[in-house]
N, C-alpha and C positions, 0 to 999 in steps of 0.2 A: 504494500500500500504506500502510495506517495505521501510525503510529508503534508502536502496541501490537503489531502483527503483526511488525514488524521486530525489536522487542525480544525477542519470544518465540523468534525464530530464532537468537539469539546468546547465548552463555554470558557472563554478567556477574559481576564480582566483587561482594562485598557492598557495597563503597563505590559502585561504579557503579550497582548496583540502588537504592541510597539516592538517588542523583542522579535516576535515571529516575522513581522514585516521586514525588519532589518536583516534577519537571518535568510529569509527567502530572497531578498534583493541582493544580498552580498554572499550568497552561499558558497561561491567559489573562492571568496577571499577571507573567510573566517577560519580557515584551517589552522592558522597559527595564532589566532587571537585567544586570549585568556578570557575567562568568565568576567574578570574585573574590567577588561578592555571593552567587552561587549556591553556591560552594564553602564560604563561611562558614556559610550557613544549613544546609547538608547535612553540615557537619563533615567535609568532604573537602578535597582540594587541587585547584588549577586543572589540574594534570597529570592527575588522575583524570578530570576532565570532558573534557579534550582527548582522552585515550585512549578514552573512551566514545564521543565523536563520531566518531572515526576507526573504531572497531570497528563502528559503525552505518553506516559507508560515507560519512561526510561528511569533507571536507578539513579543516575546522576547526569549532570550536564555533559561531561566528557563522553559518555556513551551516546548521548543525543548528537553531539558534534561529530563523533566518529561515523554515525549512520549518515548524516548529511554529507560528509566527505566521500563516503563510499558511493552514494547516489550521484554526486557531482562527477566523480571519476568514471563511473559506469556510463553516465550520459555522455561525457566527453568522448569516451572510447567508441560508443555507439555512433556518435556523429562522425567521428573520424573514419570509421569503417564504412559508413554509408556514403560519405563524400568521396572516398578513394575507390569505391566500387565502380564508378563510371569512368 
């Protein structure tokens, strides 16, 4: 299930929605960002991000971030294979 579908099935606070919007927009660039850096850019707290990850079914933020990175890498590889097929 894609992250977008998971997010649509859960009620988020405004702060959590702000974090999700940032993550979805910057998903390829958050690989090396810490939870503190993401909290700072989204004007939220690390607690908000931890609660968001748990609400989405992840044990901690690092697990959530790893899943996002796997999705980004997979999509990038799929696009490369599709483009170079022709």
